[in-house]
LOTORVEX-49571 format. One record per residue (C-alpha): x, y, z; residue in one letter. Coordinates in steps of 0.25 Angstrom, whole numbers, padded with zeros to 4 digits. Layout:
N
      c1      c2      c3   res
       X       Y       Z     a
...
***
This chain:
330
      c1      c2      c3   res
    0240    0024   -0208     x
    0234    0014   -0217     x
    0223    0012   -0206     x
    0220    0027   -0205     x
    0219    0028   -0220     x
    0209    0017   -0221     x
    0201    0023   -0210     x
    0201    0036   -0217     x
    0197    0029   -0230     x
    0185    0022   -0223     x
    0180    0035   -0217     x
    0181    0042   -0231     x
    0173    0030   -0237     x
    0162    0032   -0226     x
    0161    0047   -0228     x
    0160    0045   -0243     x
    0149    0035   -0243     x
    0141    0044   -0233     x
    0143    0057   -0241     x
    0131    0062   -0248     x
    0131    0063   -0264     x
    0132    0078   -0264     x
    0133    0090   -0255     x
    0129    0100   -0265     x
    0114    0099   -0263     x
    0107    0108   -0254     x
    0109    0106   -0239     x
    0118    0109   -0228     x
    0132    0104   -0225     x
    0137    0103   -0211     x
    0151    0100   -0205     x
    0151    0097   -0190     x
    0164    0095   -0182     x
    0163    0089   -0167     x
    0174    0090   -0157     x
    0175    0089   -0142     x
    0187    0099   -0143     x
    0177    0110   -0146     x
    0171    0109   -0132     x
    0181    0101   -0124     x
    0196    0098   -0123     x
    0193    0083   -0122     x
    0195    0073   -0133     x
    0186    0062   -0130     x
    0172    0055   -0133     x
    0167    0062   -0145     x
    0180    0068   -0150     x
    0177    0074   -0164     x
    0168    0073   -0176     x
    0164    0079   -0189     x
    0152    0078   -0198     x
    0148    0082   -0212     x
    0133    0083   -0215     x
    0125    0087   -0227     x
    0110    0090   -0225     x
    0100    0092   -0236     x
    0085    0094   -0238     x
    0077    0083   -0244     x
    0067    0083   -0255     x
    0054    0075   -0254     x
    0059    0065   -0265     x
    0073    0063   -0257     x
    0076    0048   -0254     x
    0077    0051   -0239     x
    0062    0053   -0239     x
    0061    0038   -0243     x
    0069    0035   -0230     x
    0060    0043   -0221     x
    0048    0037   -0228     x
    0052    0023   -0223     x
    0053    0027   -0209     x
    0042    0025   -0198     x
    0031    0035   -0198     x
    0036    0048   -0190     x
    0051    0046   -0193     x
    0056    0056   -0203     x
    0043    0058   -0210     x
    0050    0068   -0219     x
    0065    0070   -0222     x
    0068    0085   -0224     x
    0083    0084   -0225     x
    0095    0074   -0224     x
    0110    0074   -0221     x
    0122    0066   -0224     x
    0133    0066   -0213     x
    0147    0061   -0211     x
    0153    0061   -0198     x
    0166    0058   -0191     x
    0167    0056   -0176     x
    0178    0052   -0166     x
    0177    0047   -0152     x
    0189    0045   -0142     x
    0191    0043   -0127     x
    0197    0054   -0118     x
    0211    0050   -0117     x
    0214    0049   -0132     x
    0229    0049   -0129     x
    0229    0035   -0123     x
    0233    0023   -0131     x
    0226    0012   -0123     x
    0211    0008   -0123     x
    0203    0017   -0114     x
    0193    0008   -0109     x
    0185    0018   -0101     x
    0183    0028   -0112     x
    0176    0028   -0125     x
    0182    0021   -0138     x
    0189    0028   -0149     x
    0180    0029   -0161     x
    0180    0036   -0175     x
    0166    0036   -0181     x
    0162    0040   -0196     x
    0148    0041   -0200     x
    0140    0045   -0212     x
    0125    0046   -0213     x
    0112    0052   -0217     x
    0101    0059   -0209     x
    0087    0062   -0213     x
    0080    0074   -0207     x
    0065    0077   -0205     x
    0058    0089   -0200     x
    0043    0090   -0197     x
    0035    0102   -0191     x
    0026    0098   -0180     x
    0014    0106   -0173     x
    0017    0117   -0163     x
    0031    0122   -0168     x
    0037    0108   -0167     x
    0046    0102   -0178     x
    0051    0087   -0178     x
    0065    0085   -0184     x
    0070    0071   -0187     x
    0083    0064   -0191     x
    0086    0050   -0196     x
    0101    0047   -0197     x
    0109    0036   -0203     x
    0124    0034   -0200     x
    0134    0025   -0207     x
    0149    0025   -0203     x
    0160    0018   -0196     x
    0167    0019   -0182     x
    0182    0014   -0180     x
    0196    0016   -0186     x
    0190    0017   -0200     x
    0186    0031   -0195     x
    0201    0035   -0193     x
    0197    0043   -0181     x
    0211    0040   -0174     x
    0218    0046   -0186     x
    0209    0058   -0186     x
    0210    0061   -0171     x
    0225    0059   -0171     x
    0227    0069   -0182     x
    0218    0079   -0176     x
    0225    0078   -0162     x
    0238    0080   -0169     x
    0233    0092   -0176     x
    0228    0099   -0163     x
    0240    0093   -0155     x
    0231    0085   -0146     x
    0234    0072   -0139     x
    0236    0060   -0148     x
    0224    0050   -0148     x
    0231    0036   -0146     x
    0219    0027   -0143     x
    0212    0025   -0156     x
    0217    0010   -0157     x
    0205    0008   -0147     x
    0195    0014   -0156     x
    0182    0007   -0160     x
    0183   -0003   -0172     x
    0178    0000   -0186     x
    0163   -0002   -0186     x
    0152    0003   -0196     x
    0141    0012   -0191     x
    0126    0012   -0194     x
    0118    0021   -0186     x
    0104    0027   -0187     x
    0098    0038   -0179     x
    0085    0046   -0178     x
    0083    0060   -0172     x
    0070    0067   -0170     x
    0068    0081   -0164     x
    0056    0090   -0161     x
    0058    0105   -0161     x
    0049    0116   -0156     x
    0051    0129   -0162     x
    0048    0143   -0156     x
    0052    0157   -0155     x
    0060    0162   -0143     x
    0060    0177   -0145     x
    0068    0180   -0158     x
    0074    0166   -0157     x
    0069    0152   -0162     x
    0070    0140   -0153     x
    0068    0125   -0157     x
    0068    0115   -0146     x
    0063    0101   -0144     x
    0066    0086   -0140     x
    0072    0075   -0149     x
    0075    0060   -0149     x
    0085    0052   -0156     x
    0089    0038   -0158     x
    0101    0030   -0165     x
    0103    0016   -0169     x
    0115    0009   -0175     x
    0128    0003   -0171     x
    0134    0016   -0168     x
    0123    0021   -0158     x
    0110    0017   -0152     x
    0103    0028   -0144     x
    0091    0036   -0142     x
    0090    0050   -0136     x
    0081    0062   -0134     x
    0084    0076   -0131     x
    0080    0091   -0133     x
    0086    0101   -0142     x
    0085    0116   -0144     x
    0088    0127   -0155     x
    0088    0142   -0152     x
    0091    0153   -0161     x
    0088    0160   -0174     x
    0085    0154   -0188     x
    0083    0140   -0184     x
    0078    0137   -0198     x
    0091    0140   -0204     x
    0099    0131   -0194     x
    0105    0118   -0200     x
    0102    0109   -0188     x
    0109    0103   -0177     x
    0123    0098   -0178     x
    0126    0083   -0177     x
    0130    0080   -0163     x
    0136    0066   -0164     x
    0130    0053   -0169     x
    0122    0051   -0156     x
    0114    0065   -0158     x
    0115    0067   -0173     x
    0110    0081   -0177     x
    0099    0088   -0185     x
    0103    0095   -0198     x
    0093    0103   -0207     x
    0093    0111   -0220     x
    0089    0125   -0215     x
    0076    0130   -0221     x
    0082    0143   -0226     x
    0096    0149   -0226     x
    0098    0160   -0215     x
    0105    0163   -0202     x
    0103    0159   -0188     x
    0108    0153   -0175     x
    0104    0144   -0164     x
    0108    0137   -0152     x
    0105    0122   -0151     x
    0105    0113   -0139     x
    0101    0099   -0136     x
    0100    0088   -0125     x
    0099    0074   -0127     x
    0099    0061   -0120     x
    0102    0047   -0126     x
    0101    0033   -0123     x
    0113    0026   -0130     x
    0111    0011   -0132     x
    0124    0009   -0141     x
    0136    0018   -0145     x
    0146    0011   -0153     x
    0156    0022   -0149     x
    0155    0018   -0135     x
    0151    0003   -0135     x
    0162   -0001   -0145     x
    0161   -0008   -0158     x
    0149   -0017   -0161     x
    0155   -0029   -0167     x
    0169   -0029   -0162     x
    0177   -0026   -0149     x
    0180   -0012   -0146     x
    0182   -0002   -0134     x
    0169    0002   -0128     x
    0164    0009   -0115     x
    0151    0008   -0106     x
    0142    0017   -0114     x
    0131    0026   -0106     x
    0117    0024   -0111     x
    0112    0038   -0108     x
    0119    0050   -0115     x
    0116    0064   -0115     x
    0119    0075   -0125     x
    0119    0090   -0125     x
    0121    0100   -0136     x
    0123    0115   -0137     x
    0126    0123   -0149     x
    0125    0135   -0158     x
    0122    0136   -0173     x
    0124    0148   -0182     x
    0117    0148   -0196     x
    0120    0159   -0207     x
    0115    0157   -0221     x
    0121    0144   -0226     x
    0130    0141   -0214     x
    0128    0136   -0200     x
    0138    0133   -0189     x
    0135    0126   -0176     x
    0143    0123   -0163     x
    0138    0113   -0153     x
    0142    0108   -0139     x
    0139    0094   -0137     x
    0139    0087   -0123     x
    0137    0072   -0121     x
    0136    0065   -0107     x
    0145    0053   -0104     x
    0143    0041   -0114     x
    0150    0030   -0107     x
    0153    0027   -0092     x
    0167    0030   -0092     x
    0167    0043   -0099     x
    0174    0054   -0092     x
    0166    0066   -0097     x
    0154    0070   -0105     x
    0157    0072   -0120     x
    0157    0086   -0126     x
    0160    0091   -0140     x
    0157    0102   -0150     x
    0151    0102   -0163     x
    0154    0112   -0174     x
    0145    0112   -0186     x
    0145    0120   -0199     x
    0134    0119   -0210     x
    0133    0125   -0224     x
    0120    0125   -0232     x
    0122    0122   -0246     x
***
């Protein structure tokens, strides 16, 4: 009991340090819930997560512009918006009822992250637009996240099998990770609808994840200027949030395919400076996303289905989970 309380206190401390000074300024608040139970009966791999995000526009005098000014030419030449985010994520093997160490399945892990993302948009010739995001994450993985207590209570509430293997979870380790994403969107009319599509690239560096990827995305619907961006689809993919140009209504379908080369993933490779459970990570991973977003006045709700190829050699099945996101414009 004392250990669990200490873990919860640690989580609260991290969340407090990462919380923005005020949420009353103009911007958008987003709450996102991820769970594999939305699209699957399994309770394995990426099991569940939650994220709170506050996105706001920036002024020419904002301190974030000084950060962008210190970057190499061509990287975030301007900052249009920034967001603060807090996230909580949980990872488990397939057979959560087993007490013994399951050597051929992924480690148990609880992850807490808080961070900042800077966004930039720049119009390009020929109906193209470039969108960029530079993200910094700070956090911790391990028992301090109290994921064992959280999962046991949730399973007790829904009368599911009791997880018994958390004694083998990854040990406590601080997290520092940076990522950069760039997407090129081409916009055109498709009858009475609008369509945006184009390629994107991404890269991450830190003790949580080292990876580089490329993919292609698409948005199709009405009122795309009113949309509040892509949902955040895991620490590997991130997301793109935006402050809509004007209040209004609309809807759109979104889809994306991405391939990534993964050089390091702490959640599979194990702790950096201590012995822990690990598995044989696959270097090439593919992701697919399909979702629907509805926008009306100050609100937006989106639902996404996320599929991921096998991430380690002994993995039985690919990973699927759902992501439900609710945004409110202040």
